[in-house]
N, CA, C and O of each residue as an XYZ file, in Angstrom:
468
protein
N     296.574    262.417     67.895
C     297.503    261.494     67.278
C     298.676    261.251     68.219
O     299.219    262.182     68.814
N     299.056    259.980     68.341
C     300.242    259.635     69.113
C     301.458    259.777     68.217
O     301.414    259.437     67.035
N     302.532    260.276     68.783
C     303.815    260.297     68.098
C     304.770    259.512     68.977
O     305.278    260.021     69.977
N     305.008    258.267     68.592
C     305.778    257.345     69.419
C     307.181    257.193     68.839
O     307.356    256.950     67.645
N     308.157    257.340     69.700
C     309.534    257.094     69.283
C     309.675    255.608     68.967
O     309.319    254.768     69.794
N     310.184    255.275     67.797
C     310.164    253.893     67.329
C     310.867    252.918     68.267
O     310.474    251.753     68.331
N     311.879    253.348     68.988
C     312.551    252.432     69.907
C     311.682    252.147     71.134
O     312.037    251.311     71.965
N     310.556    252.831     71.247
C     309.628    252.610     72.350
C     308.317    251.969     71.893
O     307.412    251.788     72.707
N     308.197    251.626     70.629
C     306.957    251.053     70.098
C     306.822    249.600     70.532
O     307.708    248.780     70.290
N     305.701    249.297     71.176
C     305.413    247.926     71.571
C     304.168    247.441     70.855
O     303.192    248.183     70.740
N     304.187    246.216     70.376
C     303.036    245.608     69.715
C     302.805    244.255     70.363
O     303.715    243.429     70.433
N     301.596    244.032     70.834
C     301.215    242.745     71.418
C     299.972    242.279     70.669
O     299.203    243.104     70.175
N     299.769    240.982     70.579
C     298.608    240.470     69.859
C     298.188    239.130     70.419
O     298.946    238.465     71.125
N     296.960    238.742     70.089
C     296.467    237.459     70.561
C     295.213    237.033     69.836
O     294.618    237.805     69.084
N     294.820    235.799     70.068
C     293.613    235.215     69.498
C     292.969    234.376     70.582
O     293.656    233.644     71.295
N     291.646    234.477     70.713
C     290.974    233.794     71.818
C     289.588    233.327     71.388
O     288.800    234.123     70.876
N     289.282    232.044     71.591
C     287.902    231.582     71.450
C     287.146    232.121     72.656
O     287.525    231.860     73.798
N     286.083    232.870     72.407
C     285.342    233.489     73.504
C     284.346    232.518     74.116
O     284.222    232.442     75.338
N     283.644    231.784     73.285
C     282.684    230.802     73.797
C     282.314    229.829     72.685
O     282.489    230.123     71.503
N     281.797    228.662     73.083
C     281.250    227.645     72.177
C     279.926    227.192     72.773
O     279.809    226.069     73.263
N     278.934    228.067     72.730
C     277.679    227.831     73.448
C     276.802    226.750     72.839
O     275.917    226.242     73.528
N     277.000    226.376     71.591
C     276.200    225.312     71.009
C     276.478    223.967     71.675
O     275.621    223.084     71.666
N     277.670    223.805     72.253
C     278.051    222.536     72.874
C     277.209    222.201     74.099
O     276.944    221.031     74.375
N     276.783    223.244     74.841
C     276.038    223.015     76.074
C     274.741    223.830     76.121
O     274.193    224.077     77.195
N     274.259    224.241     74.947
C     273.023    225.013     74.845
C     273.083    226.276     75.710
O     272.116    226.631     76.384
N     274.239    226.943     75.674
C     274.452    228.165     76.449
C     273.590    229.313     75.975
O     272.903    229.210     74.958
N     273.627    230.411     76.716
C     272.684    231.501     76.473
C     272.913    232.243     75.160
O     271.963    232.810     74.619
N     274.136    232.262     74.626
C     274.347    232.899     73.320
C     273.663    232.098     72.209
O     273.242    232.655     71.195
N     273.559    230.779     72.418
C     272.939    229.890     71.440
C     271.440    229.747     71.671
O     270.666    229.731     70.714
N     271.032    229.645     72.906
C     269.624    229.375     73.207
C     268.823    230.598     73.620
O     267.593    230.561     73.593
N     269.493    231.685     74.005
C     268.811    232.839     74.567
C     268.243    233.794     73.547
O     268.465    233.664     72.343
N     267.502    234.761     74.062
C     266.970    235.862     73.272
C     267.198    237.142     74.041
O     267.448    237.119     75.246
N     267.110    238.260     73.340
C     267.296    239.545     73.995
C     268.764    239.904     74.089
O     269.599    239.328     73.391
N     269.078    240.860     74.956
C     270.451    241.321     75.097
C     271.298    240.278     75.820
O     270.908    239.764     76.868
N     272.459    239.975     75.248
C     273.398    239.036     75.842
C     274.800    239.582     75.667
O     275.116    240.191     74.645
N     275.646    239.363     76.675
C     277.012    239.878     76.647
C     277.973    238.833     77.193
O     277.667    238.127     78.154
N     279.149    238.745     76.558
C     280.243    237.923     77.059
C     281.443    238.834     77.216
O     281.768    239.598     76.307
N     282.104    238.763     78.358
C     283.226    239.648     78.676
C     284.398    238.793     79.154
O     284.224    237.892     79.974
N     285.604    239.085     78.629
C     286.801    238.333     79.014
C     287.947    239.316     79.276
O     288.219    240.193     78.457
N     288.606    239.161     80.410
C     289.785    239.978     80.718
C     290.983    239.433     79.942
O     291.235    238.228     79.938
N     291.712    240.329     79.289
C     292.910    239.971     78.525
C     294.087    240.719     79.139
O     294.033    241.936     79.314
N     295.145    239.991     79.462
C     296.369    240.599     79.987
C     297.410    240.678     78.880
O     297.588    239.724     78.123
N     298.097    241.810     78.784
C     299.194    241.931     77.831
C     300.377    241.102     78.318
O     300.505    240.843     79.514
N     301.244    240.685     77.394
C     302.407    239.881     77.777
C     303.394    240.704     78.605
O     304.121    240.151     79.430
N     303.423    242.019     78.389
C     304.207    242.962     79.187
C     303.395    244.246     79.266
O     302.634    244.546     78.346
N     303.539    245.010     80.341
C     302.776    246.260     80.423
C     303.319    247.334     79.480
O     304.517    247.398     79.204
N     302.411    248.169     78.999
C     302.768    249.363     78.237
C     302.997    250.497     79.237
O     302.668    250.355     80.414
N     303.559    251.626     78.779
C     303.730    252.786     79.664
C     302.378    253.385     80.036
O     302.154    253.757     81.188
N     301.490    253.475     79.073
C     300.123    253.966     79.279
C     299.197    253.067     78.468
O     299.654    252.145     77.792
N     297.917    253.332     78.535
C     296.951    252.527     77.785
C     297.252    252.592     76.290
O     297.314    253.686     75.728
N     297.441    251.446     75.633
C     297.725    251.435     74.197
C     296.436    251.540     73.384
O     295.334    251.493     73.931
N     296.595    251.682     72.083
C     295.464    251.563     71.163
C     295.221    250.068     70.958
O     296.159    249.325     70.671
N     293.979    249.625     71.101
C     293.641    248.208     70.955
C     292.576    248.064     69.879
O     291.568    248.770     69.900
N     292.797    247.153     68.941
C     291.855    246.837     67.885
C     291.463    245.384     68.026
O     292.326    244.511     68.120
N     290.155    245.112     68.042
C     289.666    243.736     68.104
C     288.841    243.448     66.853
O     288.225    244.349     66.283
N     288.835    242.188     66.433
C     288.052    241.783     65.274
C     287.641    240.327     65.409
O     288.241    239.569     66.170
N     286.622    239.949     64.672
C     286.205    238.549     64.630
C     287.116    237.782     63.695
O     287.414    238.246     62.594
N     287.561    236.611     64.124
C     288.324    235.744     63.239
C     287.571    234.434     62.983
O     287.959    233.654     62.113
N     286.496    234.195     63.739
C     285.597    233.070     63.480
C     284.228    233.435     64.020
O     284.105    233.960     65.127
N     283.203    233.153     63.235
C     281.829    233.565     63.558
C     280.925    232.442     63.096
O     280.759    232.246     61.892
N     280.338    231.703     64.016
C     279.489    230.557     63.707
C     278.097    230.860     64.242
O     277.894    230.924     65.455
N     277.134    231.046     63.334
C     275.793    231.483     63.732
C     274.727    230.628     63.061
O     274.981    229.950     62.065
N     273.542    230.677     63.625
C     272.362    230.021     63.053
C     271.870    230.875     61.884
O     271.569    232.055     62.067
N     271.785    230.294     60.690
C     271.383    231.059     59.506
C     269.895    231.409     59.483
O     269.480    232.245     58.680
N     269.087    230.794     60.338
C     267.649    231.063     60.307
C     267.232    232.255     61.169
O     266.051    232.601     61.210
N     268.177    232.880     61.853
C     267.879    234.064     62.664
C     268.724    235.241     62.180
O     269.660    235.069     61.399
N     268.384    236.427     62.651
C     269.171    237.608     62.307
C     270.560    237.499     62.921
O     270.719    236.975     64.023
N     271.555    237.990     62.211
C     272.947    237.908     62.658
C     273.386    239.276     63.152
O     273.728    240.159     62.365
N     273.369    239.437     64.476
C     273.708    240.713     65.102
C     274.889    240.514     66.036
O     274.953    239.533     66.777
N     275.825    241.459     65.993
C     276.931    241.379     66.935
C     277.613    242.727     67.068
O     277.565    243.583     66.184
N     278.249    242.870     68.214
C     279.092    244.025     68.508
C     280.283    243.476     69.273
O     280.118    242.742     70.247
N     281.498    243.835     68.827
C     282.701    243.383     69.522
C     283.576    244.606     69.770
O     283.739    245.455     68.894
N     284.141    244.686     70.987
C     284.913    245.878     71.334
C     285.921    245.579     72.434
O     285.869    244.544     73.098
N     286.844    246.530     72.602
C     287.792    246.530     73.723
C     287.319    247.613     74.683
O     287.124    248.759     74.278
N     287.134    247.262     75.948
C     286.715    248.216     76.966
C     287.700    248.183     78.126
O     288.444    247.217     78.292
N     287.700    249.233     78.919
C     288.561    249.331     80.109
C     290.032    249.076     79.774
O     290.721    248.347     80.486
N     290.499    249.678     78.696
C     291.892    249.486     78.265
C     292.818    250.199     79.238
O     292.639    251.382     79.529
N     293.806    249.472     79.735
C     294.821    250.021     80.628
C     296.199    249.564     80.179
O     296.322    248.847     79.186
N     297.216    249.964     80.887
C     298.587    249.604     80.531
C     298.837    248.100     80.620
O     299.716    247.585     79.930
N     298.076    247.384     81.461
C     298.288    245.954     81.687
C     297.359    245.043     80.900
O     297.645    243.854     80.756
N     296.238    245.578     80.380
C     295.292    244.725     79.673
C     293.993    245.441     79.377
O     293.902    246.662     79.503
N     292.980    244.670     78.981
C     291.680    245.232     78.609
C     290.606    244.160     78.732
O     290.911    242.984     78.935
N     289.355    244.570     78.609
C     288.229    243.647     78.559
C     287.806    243.479     77.112
O     287.515    244.464     76.433
N     287.769    242.253     76.634
C     287.280    241.917     75.307
C     285.794    241.610     75.462
O     285.424    240.706     76.212
N     284.936    242.355     74.760
C     283.486    242.282     74.977
C     282.777    241.936     73.674
O     282.989    242.578     72.645
N     281.929    240.909     73.736
C     281.086    240.510     72.611
C     279.638    240.638     73.051
O     279.271    240.187     74.137
N     278.807    241.257     72.202
C     277.382    241.418     72.510
C     276.540    240.989     71.313
O     276.941    241.142     70.158
N     275.370    240.451     71.620
C     274.351    240.183     70.615
C     272.999    240.501     71.226
O     272.904    240.753     72.428
N     271.952    240.493     70.411
C     270.623    240.859     70.906
C     269.568    240.276     69.970
O     269.879    239.685     68.936
N     268.320    240.461     70.366
C     267.200    239.975     69.568
C     267.173    238.463     69.511
O     267.446    237.786     70.503
N     266.838    237.932     68.326
C     266.722    236.476     68.169
C     268.001    235.826     67.651
O     267.987    234.642     67.314
N     269.098    236.561     67.578
C     270.365    236.005     67.078
C     270.800    234.799     67.902
O     270.745    234.816     69.131
N     271.234    233.754     67.202
C     271.740    232.542     67.855
C     273.198    232.376     67.448
O     273.506    232.084     66.293
N     274.092    232.568     68.419
C     275.521    232.525     68.162
C     276.081    231.228     68.736
O     276.013    230.999     69.944
N     276.628    230.387     67.878
C     277.174    229.101     68.319
C     278.544    229.287     68.957
O     278.801    228.790     70.053
N     279.423    230.009     68.260
C     280.769    230.236     68.799
C     281.415    231.422     68.096
O     281.038    231.812     66.991
N     282.413    231.982     68.795
C     283.114    233.163     68.311
C     284.585    233.068     68.715
O     284.915    232.667     69.831
N     285.456    233.446     67.783
C     286.874    233.638     68.097
C     287.218    235.066     67.718
O     286.799    235.553     66.668
N     287.977    235.736     68.570
C     288.372    237.120     68.330
C     289.894    237.222     68.301
O     290.595    236.530     69.040
N     290.386    238.100     67.432
C     291.804    238.448     67.398
C     291.941    239.885     67.869
O     291.029    240.693     67.689
N     293.078    240.203     68.473
C     293.304    241.570     68.942
C     294.764    241.952     68.729
O     295.651    241.101     68.663
N     294.980    243.251     68.625
C     296.330    243.793     68.526
C     296.362    245.089     69.325
O     295.429    245.891     69.267
N     297.438    245.282     70.066
C     297.628    246.485     70.882
C     298.933    247.145     70.468
O     299.954    246.475     70.314
N     298.899    248.464     70.287
C     300.078    249.235     69.912
C     300.216    250.406     70.865
O     299.264    251.149     71.103
N     301.413    250.560     71.404
C     301.630    251.662     72.321
C     303.081    251.779     72.725
O     303.944    251.025     72.275
N     303.320    252.742     73.584
C     304.676    253.009     74.044
C     305.024    252.083     75.206
O     304.216    251.859     76.107
N     306.249    251.551     75.166
C     306.717    250.627     76.203
C     307.927    251.223     76.915
O     308.585    252.116     76.380
N     308.223    250.734     78.117
C     309.413    251.221     78.831
C     310.689    250.921     78.034
O     310.731    249.995     77.224
N     311.707    251.713     78.281
C     312.992    251.536     77.606
C     314.088    251.442     78.665
O     313.952    252.000     79.755
N     315.159    250.747     78.349
C     316.245    250.547     79.322
C     316.897    251.857     79.753
O     317.518    251.909     80.815
N     316.773    252.901     78.966
C     317.356    254.194     79.326
C     316.445    255.039     80.217
O     316.813    256.151     80.596
N     315.269    254.526     80.552
C     314.365    255.263     81.446
C     314.951    255.304     82.852
O     315.489    254.308     83.336
N     314.848    256.447     83.498
C     315.255    256.566     84.895
C     314.533    257.743     85.497
O     314.139    258.676     84.797
N     314.363    257.690     86.800
C     313.679    258.751     87.520
C     314.549    259.203     88.694
O     315.244    258.409     89.328
N     314.485    260.481     88.949
C     315.164    261.011     90.129
C     314.219    260.899     91.311
O     313.048    261.265     91.213
N     314.714    260.405     92.404
C     313.880    260.341     93.594
C     314.333    261.431     94.562
O     315.502    261.816     94.593
N     313.382    261.911     95.344
C     313.719    262.992     96.265
C     314.010    262.467     97.643
O     314.313    263.244     98.549
């Protein structure tokens, strides 16, 4: 468990359309098997260390005649950003996806200082 001093709590958030593959018959819409879409997300300001990041779907447009499979996650989380990753597999046909994210962590404070040798 993190115990963050409230004057150091930073919260950043965003929303991003990941793809609209139905428009150009892209692989999420036309493909089969394992498929992955990955997008680098930069925080508006860096955290002191890697924050906790939660991602979720805010729009999900799929073909109703196939199985609806998906996995969405934050990977490679660092102080400056993370990779937003969407995966599907099998016969799922995904037209488009929008994801929302929120990051919570400790941020620098004006009273921070370091002694140099």
